[in-house]
N, CA and C atoms as an extended XYZ file, in Angstrom:
588
Properties=species:S:1:pos:R:3:atomname:S:1:resname:S:1:resid:I:1 pbc="F F F"
N       119.296      121.825      100.956 N   MET     1
C       120.140      122.144      102.106 CA  MET     1
C       120.132      123.654      102.319 C   MET     1
N       119.977      124.069      103.559 N   ASP     2
C       119.976      125.486      103.912 CA  ASP     2
C       121.377      125.867      104.398 C   ASP     2
N       122.210      126.314      103.462 N   ASN     3
C       123.599      126.631      103.783 CA  ASN     3
C       123.715      127.724      104.833 C   ASN     3
N       122.885      128.771      104.717 N   LEU     4
C       122.959      129.876      105.662 CA  LEU     4
C       122.668      129.401      107.079 C   LEU     4
N       121.637      128.616      107.245 N   ALA     5
C       121.290      128.105      108.573 CA  ALA     5
C       122.405      127.219      109.118 C   ALA     5
N       123.031      126.434      108.258 N   TYR     6
C       124.129      125.564      108.682 CA  TYR     6
C       125.291      126.393      109.226 C   TYR     6
N       125.705      127.425      108.474 N   PHE     7
C       126.826      128.250      108.909 CA  PHE     7
C       126.463      129.088      110.135 C   PHE     7
N       125.212      129.499      110.245 N   GLN     8
C       124.780      130.202      111.452 CA  GLN     8
C       124.871      129.279      112.663 C   GLN     8
N       124.558      128.000      112.481 N   SER     9
C       124.650      127.053      113.599 CA  SER     9
C       126.104      126.847      114.022 C   SER     9
N       127.049      126.866      113.064 N   LEU    10
C       128.472      126.778      113.410 CA  LEU    10
C       128.900      127.992      114.234 C   LEU    10
N       128.434      129.167      113.825 N   THR    11
C       128.739      130.394      114.570 CA  THR    11
C       128.195      130.303      115.983 C   THR    11
N       126.970      129.825      116.125 N   GLN    12
C       126.369      129.679      117.452 CA  GLN    12
C       127.153      128.680      118.307 C   GLN    12
N       127.622      127.610      117.685 N   GLU    13
C       128.411      126.613      118.402 CA  GLU    13
C       129.707      127.215      118.928 C   GLU    13
N       130.421      127.939      118.074 N   VAL    14
C       131.682      128.557      118.475 CA  VAL    14
C       131.433      129.585      119.577 C   VAL    14
N       130.383      130.398      119.425 N   ASN    15
C       130.074      131.405      120.438 CA  ASN    15
C       129.686      130.775      121.768 C   ASN    15
N       129.005      129.643      121.728 N   ALA    16
C       128.613      128.961      122.960 CA  ALA    16
C       129.826      128.408      123.700 C   ALA    16
N       130.841      127.970      122.956 N   LEU    17
C       132.026      127.372      123.569 CA  LEU    17
C       133.088      128.378      123.982 C   LEU    17
N       133.130      129.540      123.339 N   LYS    18
C       134.277      130.441      123.484 CA  LYS    18
C       134.535      130.908      124.910 C   LYS    18
N       133.497      131.096      125.715 N   ASN    19
C       133.698      131.617      127.067 CA  ASN    19
C       133.607      130.558      128.154 C   ASN    19
N       133.575      129.302      127.764 N   ARG    20
C       133.386      128.233      128.742 CA  ARG    20
C       134.468      128.235      129.825 C   ARG    20
N       135.728      128.447      129.454 N   VAL    21
C       136.809      128.489      130.437 CA  VAL    21
C       136.711      129.759      131.282 C   VAL    21
N       136.374      130.872      130.651 N   ARG    22
C       136.288      132.142      131.381 CA  ARG    22
C       135.222      132.091      132.478 C   ARG    22
N       134.164      131.324      132.269 N   TYR    23
C       133.133      131.197      133.298 CA  TYR    23
C       133.724      130.674      134.606 C   TYR    23
N       134.731      129.823      134.514 N   PHE    24
C       135.345      129.251      135.704 CA  PHE    24
C       136.486      130.101      136.253 C   PHE    24
N       137.406      130.531      135.379 N   ILE    25
C       138.616      131.199      135.878 CA  ILE    25
C       138.542      132.718      135.828 C   ILE    25
N       137.470      133.255      135.269 N   LYS    26
C       137.261      134.707      135.142 CA  LYS    26
C       138.497      135.352      134.508 C   LYS    26
N       139.095      136.348      135.153 N   ASP    27
C       140.254      137.028      134.559 CA  ASP    27
C       141.573      136.609      135.216 C   ASP    27
N       141.611      135.411      135.806 N   ARG    28
C       142.811      134.968      136.527 CA  ARG    28
C       143.977      134.627      135.612 C   ARG    28
N       143.686      134.157      134.395 N   HIS    29
C       144.781      133.748      133.512 CA  HIS    29
C       144.325      133.865      132.060 C   HIS    29
N       144.596      135.016      131.465 N   TRP    30
C       144.130      135.293      130.102 CA  TRP    30
C       144.752      134.346      129.084 C   TRP    30
N       145.992      133.902      129.338 N   LEU    31
C       146.650      132.992      128.404 CA  LEU    31
C       145.856      131.693      128.266 C   LEU    31
N       145.405      131.137      129.380 N   SER    32
C       144.606      129.903      129.329 CA  SER    32
C       143.296      130.131      128.597 C   SER    32
N       142.680      131.275      128.829 N   ASP    33
C       141.436      131.612      128.140 CA  ASP    33
C       141.677      131.694      126.630 C   ASP    33
N       142.780      132.335      126.223 N   GLY    34
C       143.118      132.449      124.807 CA  GLY    34
C       143.416      131.104      124.169 C   GLY    34
N       144.135      130.246      124.906 N   GLN    35
C       144.448      128.920      124.377 CA  GLN    35
C       143.181      128.089      124.185 C   GLN    35
N       142.227      128.232      125.090 N   TRP    36
C       140.952      127.530      124.942 CA  TRP    36
C       140.250      127.987      123.662 C   TRP    36
N       140.241      129.311      123.431 N   LYS    37
C       139.551      129.839      122.247 CA  LYS    37
C       140.214      129.340      120.956 C   LYS    37
N       141.529      129.214      120.966 N   GLU    38
C       142.227      128.648      119.810 CA  GLU    38
C       141.817      127.191      119.609 C   GLU    38
N       141.706      126.443      120.710 N   SER    39
C       141.362      125.018      120.599 CA  SER    39
C       139.937      124.828      120.087 C   SER    39
N       139.036      125.738      120.413 N   VAL    40
C       137.659      125.673      119.898 CA  VAL    40
C       137.677      125.766      118.378 C   VAL    40
N       138.423      126.723      117.844 N   LEU    41
C       138.488      126.893      116.389 CA  LEU    41
C       139.195      125.707      115.732 C   LEU    41
N       140.261      125.203      116.358 N   ARG    42
C       140.948      124.023      115.813 CA  ARG    42
C       139.999      122.833      115.735 C   ARG    42
N       139.168      122.661      116.763 N   ALA    43
C       138.224      121.530      116.780 CA  ALA    43
C       137.210      121.638      115.646 C   ALA    43
N       136.715      122.842      115.386 N   VAL    44
C       135.763      123.037      114.286 CA  VAL    44
C       136.447      122.725      112.955 C   VAL    44
N       137.653      123.226      112.771 N   LEU    45
C       138.387      122.963      111.524 CA  LEU    45
C       138.670      121.473      111.352 C   LEU    45
N       139.052      120.821      112.430 N   ARG    46
C       139.401      119.395      112.386 CA  ARG    46
C       138.228      118.558      111.863 C   ARG    46
N       137.023      118.944      112.228 N   ARG    47
C       135.835      118.195      111.792 CA  ARG    47
C       135.543      118.368      110.305 C   ARG    47
N       136.087      119.422      109.683 N   HIS    48
C       135.715      119.725      108.305 CA  HIS    48
C       136.854      119.567      107.295 C   HIS    48
N       138.068      119.386      107.756 N   LEU    49
C       139.194      119.240      106.841 CA  LEU    49
C       139.483      117.763      106.584 C   LEU    49
N       140.086      117.438      105.438 N   PRO    50
C       140.411      116.038      105.143 CA  PRO    50
C       141.428      115.476      106.132 C   PRO    50
N       141.427      114.169      106.281 N   LYS    51
C       142.330      113.486      107.221 CA  LYS    51
C       143.796      113.637      106.837 C   LYS    51
N       144.057      114.017      105.592 N   SER    52
C       145.445      114.191      105.156 CA  SER    52
C       146.052      115.487      105.691 C   SER    52
N       145.247      116.299      106.398 N   LEU    53
C       145.739      117.545      106.961 CA  LEU    53
C       145.686      117.488      108.479 C   LEU    53
N       146.772      117.925      109.115 N   GLY    54
C       146.814      118.032      110.563 CA  GLY    54
C       146.591      119.472      110.977 C   GLY    54
N       146.167      119.660      112.219 N   ILE    55
C       145.919      121.001      112.736 CA  ILE    55
C       146.611      121.110      114.086 C   ILE    55
N       147.429      122.136      114.233 N   GLY    56
C       148.128      122.318      115.491 CA  GLY    56
C       148.473      123.770      115.725 C   GLY    56
N       149.278      123.974      116.741 N   SER    57
C       149.809      125.287      117.082 CA  SER    57
C       151.300      125.111      117.246 C   SER    57
N       152.080      126.099      116.833 N   GLY    58
C       153.515      125.926      116.988 CA  GLY    58
C       154.336      126.845      116.119 C   GLY    58
N       155.355      126.274      115.479 N   PHE    59
C       156.345      127.070      114.766 CA  PHE    59
C       156.654      126.465      113.397 C   PHE    59
N       157.059      127.337      112.490 N   ILE    60
C       157.568      126.938      111.177 CA  ILE    60
C       159.059      127.221      111.195 C   ILE    60
N       159.860      126.221      110.822 N   VAL    61
C       161.313      126.341      110.895 CA  VAL    61
C       161.920      126.096      109.522 C   VAL    61
N       162.756      127.035      109.099 N   THR    62
C       163.536      126.845      107.872 CA  THR    62
C       164.960      126.515      108.296 C   THR    62
N       165.856      126.422      107.349 N   GLY    63
C       167.250      126.180      107.694 CA  GLY    63
C       167.849      127.285      108.533 C   GLY    63
N       167.399      128.531      108.327 N   GLU    64
C       168.000      129.672      108.999 CA  GLU    64
C       167.039      130.424      109.916 C   GLU    64
N       165.728      130.302      109.710 N   GLU    65
C       164.784      131.145      110.434 CA  GLU    65
C       163.720      130.326      111.157 C   GLU    65
N       163.160      130.960      112.186 N   ILE    66
C       162.059      130.374      112.946 CA  ILE    66
C       160.948      131.409      113.001 C   ILE    66
N       159.734      130.993      112.711 N   SER    67
C       158.598      131.908      112.780 CA  SER    67
C       158.298      132.268      114.236 C   SER    67
N       157.451      133.259      114.414 N   THR    68
C       156.885      133.482      115.735 CA  THR    68
C       155.885      132.362      115.993 C   THR    68
N       155.383      132.266      117.214 N   GLN    69
C       154.402      131.233      117.536 CA  GLN    69
C       153.136      131.473      116.718 C   GLN    69
N       152.615      130.388      116.123 N   ILE    70
C       151.432      130.483      115.264 CA  ILE    70
C       150.281      129.768      115.961 C   ILE    70
N       149.151      130.465      116.062 N   ASP    71
C       148.000      129.915      116.782 CA  ASP    71
C       147.449      128.660      116.125 C   ASP    71
N       147.262      128.712      114.804 N   ILE    72
C       146.764      127.539      114.078 CA  ILE    72
C       147.604      127.331      112.822 C   ILE    72
N       148.175      126.153      112.723 N   ILE    73
C       148.896      125.735      111.520 CA  ILE    73
C       148.147      124.528      110.961 C   ILE    73
N       147.762      124.611      109.706 N   VAL    74
C       147.212      123.446      109.009 CA  VAL    74
C       148.347      122.922      108.141 C   VAL    74
N       148.673      121.650      108.286 N   TYR    75
C       149.846      121.096      107.622 CA  TYR    75
C       149.538      119.708      107.063 C   TYR    75
N       150.320      119.314      106.070 N   GLU    76
C       150.192      117.987      105.471 CA  GLU    76
C       150.694      116.925      106.442 C   GLU    76
N       149.956      115.823      106.524 N   THR    77
C       150.389      114.716      107.381 CA  THR    77
C       151.015      113.584      106.575 C   THR    77
N       151.104      113.767      105.264 N   THR    78
C       151.643      112.710      104.406 CA  THR    78
C       153.168      112.733      104.336 C   THR    78
N       153.785      113.758      104.965 N   LYS    79
C       155.243      113.861      104.982 CA  LYS    79
C       155.697      113.993      106.439 C   LYS    79
N       156.961      113.690      106.709 N   PRO    80
C       157.442      113.786      108.090 CA  PRO    80
C       157.447      115.225      108.593 C   PRO    80
N       157.102      115.400      109.869 N   ILE    81
C       157.210      116.712      110.499 CA  ILE    81
C       158.378      116.671      111.471 C   ILE    81
N       158.868      117.858      111.857 N   LEU    82
C       160.049      117.922      112.718 CA  LEU    82
C       159.750      117.486      114.144 C   LEU    82
N       158.599      117.933      114.676 N   PHE    83
C       158.279      117.618      116.070 CA  PHE    83
C       156.773      117.730      116.270 C   PHE    83
N       156.228      116.832      117.105 N   GLN    84
C       154.815      116.903      117.455 CA  GLN    84
C       154.610      116.334      118.842 C   GLN    84
N       153.837      117.053      119.640 N   ASP    85
C       153.428      116.568      120.946 CA  ASP    85
C       152.017      117.103      121.181 C   ASP    85
N       151.027      116.250      121.030 N   GLY    86
C       149.634      116.695      121.100 CA  GLY    86
C       149.349      117.635      119.945 C   GLY    86
N       148.824      118.804      120.254 N   ASP    87
C       148.532      119.802      119.224 CA  ASP    87
C       149.734      120.691      118.902 C   ASP    87
N       150.821      120.577      119.674 N   PHE    88
C       151.999      121.408      119.436 CA  PHE    88
C       152.857      120.781      118.342 C   PHE    88
N       153.189      121.585      117.311 N   VAL    89
C       153.991      121.071      116.202 CA  VAL    89
C       155.091      122.050      115.815 C   VAL    89
N       156.146      121.494      115.267 N   VAL    90
C       157.196      122.261      114.600 CA  VAL    90
C       157.309      121.649      113.215 C   VAL    90
N       157.065      122.466      112.174 N   VAL    91
C       157.015      121.948      110.814 CA  VAL    91
C       157.915      122.759      109.888 C   VAL    91
N       158.244      122.162      108.766 N   THR    92
C       158.970      122.870      107.712 CA  THR    92
C       157.954      123.580      106.810 C   THR    92
N       158.366      124.640      106.125 N   PRO    93
C       157.431      125.431      105.327 CA  PRO    93
C       156.697      124.654      104.233 C   PRO    93
N       157.349      123.636      103.654 N   ASP    94
C       156.719      122.906      102.558 CA  ASP    94
C       155.484      122.123      102.988 C   ASP    94
N       155.293      121.905      104.284 N   LEU    95
C       154.126      121.176      104.779 CA  LEU    95
C       152.931      122.075      105.048 C   LEU    95
N       153.161      123.382      105.146 N   VAL    96
C       152.133      124.315      105.616 CA  VAL    96
C       151.092      124.601      104.532 C   VAL    96
N       149.839      124.434      104.902 N   ARG    97
C       148.721      124.729      103.994 CA  ARG    97
C       147.904      125.915      104.461 C   ARG    97
N       147.981      126.252      105.764 N   ALA    98
C       147.268      127.423      106.272 CA  ALA    98
C       147.907      127.915      107.557 C   ALA    98
N       147.835      129.240      107.744 N   ILE    99
C       148.323      129.921      108.937 CA  ILE    99
C       147.186      130.819      109.402 C   ILE    99
N       146.758      130.654      110.652 N   ILE   100
C       145.640      131.452      111.157 CA  ILE   100
C       146.004      132.026      112.523 C   ILE   100
N       145.855      133.323      112.646 N   GLU   101
C       146.025      134.006      113.928 CA  GLU   101
C       144.654      134.099      114.579 C   GLU   101
N       144.568      133.756      115.868 N   VAL   102
C       143.299      133.787      116.590 CA  VAL   102
C       143.395      134.794      117.727 C   VAL   102
N       142.400      135.669      117.813 N   LYS   103
C       142.351      136.680      118.864 CA  LYS   103
C       140.998      136.641      119.553 C   LYS   103
N       140.987      137.008      120.813 N   THR   104
C       139.714      137.159      121.518 CA  THR   104
C       139.021      138.414      121.037 C   THR   104
N       139.784      139.516      120.929 N   LYS   105
C       139.212      140.790      120.485 CA  LYS   105
C       140.270      141.577      119.724 C   LYS   105
N       139.888      142.133      118.597 N   VAL   106
C       140.770      142.986      117.812 CA  VAL   106
C       140.213      144.403      117.844 C   VAL   106
N       141.066      145.346      118.217 N   VAL   107
C       140.694      146.758      118.127 CA  VAL   107
C       141.428      147.365      116.943 C   VAL   107
N       140.852      148.385      116.382 N   ARG   108
C       141.367      148.992      115.142 CA  ARG   108
C       142.859      149.318      115.230 C   ARG   108
N       143.307      149.865      116.353 N   ALA   109
C       144.707      150.295      116.488 CA  ALA   109
C       145.692      149.119      116.420 C   ALA   109
N       145.251      147.918      116.797 N   ASP   110
C       146.140      146.749      116.794 CA  ASP   110
C       146.187      146.020      115.457 C   ASP   110
N       145.268      146.345      114.567 N   LEU   111
C       145.154      145.617      113.303 CA  LEU   111
C       146.440      145.624      112.474 C   LEU   111
N       147.124      146.780      112.279 N   PRO   112
C       148.359      146.754      111.470 CA  PRO   112
C       149.439      145.816      112.012 C   PRO   112
N       149.615      145.790      113.323 N   GLU   113
C       150.638      144.921      113.917 CA  GLU   113
C       150.292      143.440      113.723 C   GLU   113
N       149.021      143.103      113.894 N   ILE   114
C       148.591      141.710      113.733 CA  ILE   114
C       148.770      141.261      112.290 C   ILE   114
N       148.344      142.097      111.342 N   ILE   115
C       148.444      141.750      109.923 CA  ILE   115
C       149.904      141.695      109.484 C   ILE   115
N       150.746      142.573      110.023 N   GLU   116
C       152.182      142.545      109.694 CA  GLU   116
C       152.817      141.233      110.165 C   GLU   116
N       152.443      140.763      111.352 N   LYS   117
C       152.960      139.475      111.841 CA  LYS   117
C       152.585      138.358      110.870 C   LYS   117
N       151.345      138.356      110.416 N   LEU   118
C       150.911      137.344      109.447 CA  LEU   118
C       151.679      137.479      108.131 C   LEU   118
N       151.907      138.713      107.682 N   ALA   119
C       152.632      138.938      106.424 CA  ALA   119
C       154.058      138.388      106.499 C   ALA   119
N       154.716      138.626      107.613 N   ILE   120
C       156.090      138.131      107.792 CA  ILE   120
C       156.112      136.606      107.775 C   ILE   120
N       155.166      135.994      108.491 N   THR   121
C       155.108      134.535      108.544 CA  THR   121
C       154.769      133.946      107.185 C   THR   121
N       153.836      134.591      106.462 N   HIS   122
C       153.486      134.127      105.122 CA  HIS   122
C       154.702      134.207      104.207 C   HIS   122
N       155.422      135.324      104.256 N   TYR   123
C       156.593      135.494      103.394 CA  TYR   123
C       157.654      134.431      103.692 C   TYR   123
N       157.919      134.182      104.974 N   LEU   124
C       158.882      133.147      105.371 CA  LEU   124
C       158.472      131.789      104.817 C   LEU   124
N       157.201      131.461      104.966 N   THR   125
C       156.699      130.152      104.540 CA  THR   125
C       156.692      130.014      103.027 C   THR   125
N       156.139      131.003      102.341 N   ALA   126
C       155.993      130.920      100.884 CA  ALA   126
C       157.337      131.012      100.169 C   ALA   126
N       158.264      131.775      100.711 N   SER   127
C       159.563      131.946      100.048 CA  SER   127
C       160.436      130.716      100.165 C   SER   127
N       160.406      130.061      101.320 N   THR   128
C       161.276      128.906      101.514 CA  THR   128
C       160.593      127.589      101.183 C   THR   128
N       159.280      127.542      101.338 N   GLY   129
C       158.556      126.311      101.062 CA  GLY   129
C       158.019      126.230       99.657 C   GLY   129
N       158.185      127.334       98.914 N   LEU   130
C       157.681      127.425       97.544 CA  LEU   130
C       156.212      126.990       97.461 C   LEU   130
N       155.421      127.526       98.395 N   CYS   131
C       153.999      127.219       98.439 CA  CYS   131
C       153.234      128.507       98.703 C   CYS   131
N       151.943      128.461       98.556 N   GLN   132
C       151.089      129.606       98.844 CA  GLN   132
C       150.026      129.189       99.852 C   GLN   132
N       150.355      129.196      101.140 N   PRO   133
C       149.369      128.786      102.135 CA  PRO   133
C       148.255      129.820      102.273 C   PRO   133
N       147.103      129.358      102.733 N   PHE   134
C       146.026      130.265      103.113 CA  PHE   134
C       146.461      130.975      104.384 C   PHE   134
N       146.220      132.286      104.456 N   VAL   135
C       146.589      133.067      105.637 CA  VAL   135
C       145.359      133.841      106.095 C   VAL   135
N       145.025      133.690      107.380 N   GLY   136
C       143.830      134.351      107.874 CA  GLY   136
C       143.949      134.834      109.304 C   GLY   136
N       143.048      135.745      109.638 N   LEU   137
C       142.902      136.268      110.994 CA  LEU   137
C       141.476      136.012      111.432 C   LEU   137
N       141.314      135.421      112.619 N   PHE   138
C       139.996      135.152      113.183 CA  PHE   138
C       139.947      135.760      114.573 C   PHE   138
N       138.931      136.581      114.834 N   SER   139
C       138.746      137.148      116.156 CA  SER   139
C       137.286      136.989      116.565 C   SER   139
N       137.090      136.616      117.817 N   TYR   140
C       135.734      136.412      118.322 CA  TYR   140
C       134.974      137.736      118.444 C   TYR   140
N       135.699      138.832      118.669 N   GLU   141
C       135.079      140.147      118.823 CA  GLU   141
C       135.960      141.189      118.143 C   GLU   141
N       135.387      142.368      117.897 N   HIS   142
C       136.181      143.477      117.376 CA  HIS   142
C       135.595      144.790      117.855 C   HIS   142
N       136.448      145.821      117.781 N   GLN   143
C       136.008      147.154      118.166 CA  GLN   143
C       136.639      148.167      117.225 C   GLN   143
N       135.817      148.976      116.599 N   GLY   144
C       136.308      150.047      115.739 CA  GLY   144
C       136.776      149.590      114.369 C   GLY   144
N       136.522      148.351      114.001 N   CYS   145
C       136.945      147.843      112.694 CA  CYS   145
C       135.750      147.842      111.747 C   CYS   145
N       136.014      148.179      110.503 N   ASP   146
C       135.013      148.039      109.445 CA  ASP   146
C       135.734      147.540      108.195 C   ASP   146
N       134.959      147.258      107.152 N   HIS   147
C       135.560      146.711      105.932 CA  HIS   147
C       136.652      147.619      105.376 C   HIS   147
N       136.415      148.913      105.366 N   ASN   148
C       137.400      149.839      104.799 CA  ASN   148
C       138.701      149.819      105.591 C   ASN   148
N       138.602      149.808      106.918 N   ALA   149
C       139.812      149.780      107.750 CA  ALA   149
C       140.594      148.493      107.524 C   ALA   149
N       139.880      147.382      107.447 N   VAL   150
C       140.539      146.093      107.238 CA  VAL   150
C       141.198      146.049      105.857 C   VAL   150
N       140.452      146.438      104.821 N   LEU   151
C       141.015      146.421      103.462 CA  LEU   151
C       142.204      147.367      103.320 C   LEU   151
N       142.129      148.512      103.950 N   GLU   152
C       143.244      149.466      103.895 CA  GLU   152
C       144.491      148.856      104.541 C   GLU   152
N       144.327      148.213      105.675 N   THR   153
C       145.458      147.573      106.360 CA  THR   153
C       146.029      146.430      105.535 C   THR   153
N       145.148      145.600      104.988 N   LEU   154
C       145.611      144.478      104.154 CA  LEU   154
C       146.364      144.975      102.931 C   LEU   154
N       145.826      146.000      102.265 N   GLY   155
C       146.458      146.536      101.060 CA  GLY   155
C       147.816      147.149      101.330 C   GLY   155
N       147.962      147.862      102.454 N   SER   156
C       149.252      148.499      102.743 CA  SER   156
C       150.286      147.488      103.233 C   SER   156
N       149.844      146.430      103.874 N   THR   157
C       150.774      145.435      104.409 CA  THR   157
C       151.346      144.538      103.325 C   THR   157
N       150.601      144.290      102.263 N   VAL   158
C       151.057      143.369      101.224 CA  VAL   158
C       152.313      143.883      100.511 C   VAL   158
N       152.512      145.188      100.442 N   GLN   159
C       153.718      145.821       99.887 CA  GLN   159
C       154.087      145.304       98.497 C   GLN   159
N       153.088      145.067       97.670 N   GLY   160
C       153.354      144.653       96.292 CA  GLY   160
C       153.848      143.227       96.141 C   GLY   160
N       153.649      142.402       97.156 N   CYS   161
C       154.168      141.037       97.110 CA  CYS   161
C       153.091      140.056       97.535 C   CYS   161
N       152.727      139.143       96.654 N   SER   162
C       151.681      138.163       96.962 CA  SER   162
C       152.059      137.261       98.125 C   SER   162
N       153.327      137.146       98.423 N   ARG   163
C       153.776      136.293       99.529 CA  ARG   163
C       153.635      136.976      100.889 C   ARG   163
N       153.049      138.176      100.913 N   ARG   164
C       152.769      138.878      102.172 CA  ARG   164
C       151.251      139.056      102.362 C   ARG   164
N       150.491      138.398      101.549 N   ASN   165
C       149.043      138.573      101.544 CA  ASN   165
C       148.371      137.842      102.709 C   ASN   165
N       147.425      138.516      103.365 N   THR   166
C       146.506      137.864      104.297 CA  THR   166
C       145.186      137.755      103.545 C   THR   166
N       144.722      136.543      103.332 N   HIS   167
C       143.584      136.301      102.450 CA  HIS   167
C       142.242      136.668      103.049 C   HIS   167
N       142.003      136.285      104.296 N   CYS   168
C       140.687      136.492      104.907 CA  CYS   168
C       140.832      136.988      106.330 C   CYS   168
N       139.918      137.887      106.692 N   VAL   169
C       139.828      138.394      108.057 CA  VAL   169
C       138.389      138.235      108.503 C   VAL   169
N       138.194      137.514      109.603 N   SER   170
C       136.862      137.309      110.174 CA  SER   170
C       136.866      137.883      111.584 C   SER   170
N       136.074      138.949      111.788 N   LEU   171
C       136.039      139.633      113.070 CA  LEU   171
C       134.623      139.613      113.629 C   LEU   171
N       134.451      138.961      114.754 N   GLY   172
C       133.133      138.904      115.386 CA  GLY   172
C       132.119      138.182      114.516 C   GLY   172
N       130.858      138.480      114.786 N   ASN   173
C       129.766      137.838      114.050 CA  ASN   173
C       129.402      138.543      112.761 C   ASN   173
N       129.975      139.733      112.532 N   ASP   174
C       129.429      140.554      111.457 CA  ASP   174
C       130.430      141.126      110.467 C   ASP   174
N       131.687      140.744      110.540 N   LEU   175
C       132.665      141.338      109.634 CA  LEU   175
C       133.570      140.265      109.042 C   LEU   175
N       133.442      140.048      107.753 N   PHE   176
C       134.299      139.113      107.026 CA  PHE   176
C       134.829      139.837      105.800 C   PHE   176
N       136.132      139.820      105.641 N   THR   177
C       136.763      140.502      104.509 CA  THR   177
C       137.682      139.534      103.791 C   THR   177
N       137.537      139.474      102.480 N   ARG   178
C       138.401      138.644      101.625 CA  ARG   178
C       139.232      139.594      100.795 C   ARG   178
N       140.559      139.414      100.817 N   PHE   179
C       141.465      140.292      100.081 CA  PHE   179
C       142.152      139.510       98.968 C   PHE   179
N       142.070      140.017       97.767 N   TRP   180
C       142.777      139.422       96.629 CA  TRP   180
C       143.953      140.309       96.291 C   TRP   180
N       145.148      139.722       96.323 N   TYR   181
C       146.312      140.465       95.852 CA  TYR   181
C       146.143      140.740       94.363 C   TYR   181
N       145.702      139.731       93.642 N   CYS   182
C       145.373      139.876       92.223 CA  CYS   182
C       143.888      139.570       92.095 C   CYS   182
N       143.043      140.572       91.886 N   PRO   183
C       141.615      140.286       91.739 CA  PRO   183
C       141.386      139.242       90.655 C   PRO   183
N       140.479      138.298       90.878 N   PRO   184
C       140.284      137.207       89.922 CA  PRO   184
C       139.942      137.676       88.515 C   PRO   184
N       139.305      138.833       88.419 N   GLU   185
C       138.899      139.301       87.101 CA  GLU   185
C       140.027      139.964       86.315 C   GLU   185
N       141.157      140.314       86.999 N   THR   186
C       142.228      141.004       86.290 CA  THR   186
C       143.492      140.173       86.127 C   THR   186
N       143.800      139.316       87.085 N   GLY   187
C       145.039      138.542       87.029 CA  GLY   187
C       146.218      139.399       87.442 C   GLY   187
N       147.375      138.783       87.630 N   PRO   188
C       148.548      139.536       88.081 CA  PRO   188
C       149.090      140.445       86.992 C   PRO   188
N       149.483      141.643       87.411 N   THR   189
C       150.129      142.552       86.476 CA  THR   189
C       151.624      142.595       86.728 C   THR   189
N       152.013      142.386       87.979 N   SER   190
C       153.439      142.317       88.277 CA  SER   190
C       153.635      141.573       89.584 C   SER   190
N       154.741      140.860       89.670 N   TRP   191
C       155.078      140.141       90.888 CA  TRP   191
C       156.406      140.680       91.358 C   TRP   191
N       156.401      141.264       92.537 N   THR   192
C       157.636      141.842       93.054 CA  THR   192
C       157.936      141.269       94.424 C   THR   192
N       159.174      141.438       94.826 N   THR   193
C       159.606      140.992       96.134 CA  THR   193
C       159.908      142.204       96.973 C   THR   193
N       159.457      142.232       98.245 N   PRO   194
C       159.772      143.404       99.084 CA  PRO   194
C       161.272      143.538       99.290 C   PRO   194
N       161.696      144.752       99.552 N   SER   195
C       163.127      145.035       99.651 CA  SER   195
C       163.726      144.668      100.998 C   SER   195
N       162.918      144.081      101.901 N   THR   196
C       163.446      143.747      103.228 CA  THR   196
C       164.339      142.541      103.194 C   THR   196
């Protein structure tokens, strides 16, 4: 099996689909264009994840707090969820297995704000659901970002707390960064909670 060719074909598939709505509506409604791009990624994930996991967009709700809107939530389907209508879901933190922010384009200046949003959502989910979901950022394009900029942003946003970690950042066709709060070769040295 040629793994590289397989993953390149997935990239080509996503790139072929990403602008399909824009071809028709041009710049008339960016929200619809963005929602289409999120649905393309959800469809790819749906084909590769086990049936015991659902994929949607929506909110995570605790007893006291509500997350911001999340582009992609991967959640367990073996337990009851609070609300579902099509791909829109409202779930409790204990069901969440992944949180993914999807962007059409990420520019270097916006990276800290995007990663901070993910950190807050991860902390809310992991603290109340007592779980460690995968947290990622996916963007079809990027400008001014490189591995060092991404790693610097990820490292400063984590603030010494594994529950604020963004695990993977995939920007465009050429930039993928994996961040370990505790590098696998060293293990954790300390676990702290942010003072917020």
